[in-house]
N, C-alpha and C positions, 0 to 999 in steps of 0.2 A: 662397539660405537653406539650409544644411544643418541639420536636426534631428537630434539626437543624442538617445536615451532610454537611459538607464541604469536596467536593470531595479531594481527595489525588491527586496530580499529574494532575492540571489542563492544563498544557502544553501538556502532553502526550495525552490526550483526544482531545485536540484542534487538535494537529497535525495529530492524528490517523483518526479522522472522516473528517477533511478536505482533507487529503490525500486522502481517500478512495472516497469520492465526487468528488474530481478533476479528479481521475482515472476514473470513472465510465463516468464523462462527457465528459473527452477528448477521451475516448474510444467510446462512443456513436457519438461524432462530426465526428471522422475519419472515422468511419464504415458508416455513412450516407452521407458523403462529398467528400470522396475519393475513386478512384479506385485503387484496388491492386498495390501497388507499386509506387503509385502517392507519391509525396515528396512536402512540402509545406516550403519554408522559412521564420521563424518567425523573428528570430535576426541573420541577415547578419553574415555569417561565425562562427554563435555561437550553433543556435538551429534550427533544421529542424524536421517537423513532417512527417514521411514516414508511409504508411500504409503496413506493413508486418506481415506475420503470423508465430509466434513462437509456436510451439506445445510442446515445453519444458521450461526450465528456463536454464540461462546462454549459450546463444547462442546453444539453442535447445540440450543441453547436455543431458538432462534427456527425450529426447521425445519419446524414446523406451519404457518407463516406467513412464507414465503420471499420472497414478492413485497413485502410490507410492509417487509421488512429491505433488500431490493435498493433501494427508492424512497427510504427513509430514508439509505442510505449515498451513493447518487446526490447527493442533497441536501446532505449533509454534505462530501463531495466538490467540489460546485459553488461551495458558500458558502467553503470554505477557499480554492480557487483564487481566488475573487473578492477575499476579503481578502488573501491573498497578494499582488495584482495592485495594490491599492488602499493599503493601509496600509503602512507602512513599520515593520518589528518593530525594537526597540531594539537587540537584540544577537543573536548568532549563535546562541545555544542555543534561543532562542524560533524563530529562523527553520527550526533543523533539527526542533525538536519538531513545528512545525505542517506540516513537510514530511512528518514521519512519520505524523500523523494524516490527512493527505490521501493518501497511499500506502495507508493501512489501509482508509480509506472507499472508496479506488478497488477494493481487490481484494475488498472485501466484495459488489459487484455484479458484477463480471467474472467 
């Protein structure tokens, strides 16, 4: 007997995993190649990479209570991973959206 598992919400997992990988690669690149405060223009007038240190989220809003934010972000990431594994999301936009939320929660605590 051969068991075949077709993953639910493939776009959710693609977006979530690609987002985490891209996030880690860009962080590594910036830390290794930039000085603190240095900025590089990627797309003129649209996108700049700037090396800053944000000790919290939402413009350092939670900088005084980083541990609380870390645990909350971990819980959000875990809940979204379970949700993406169990529930079949009805369309690709929801799958992508939840994948982006997962990635956001992940990079908050990593």
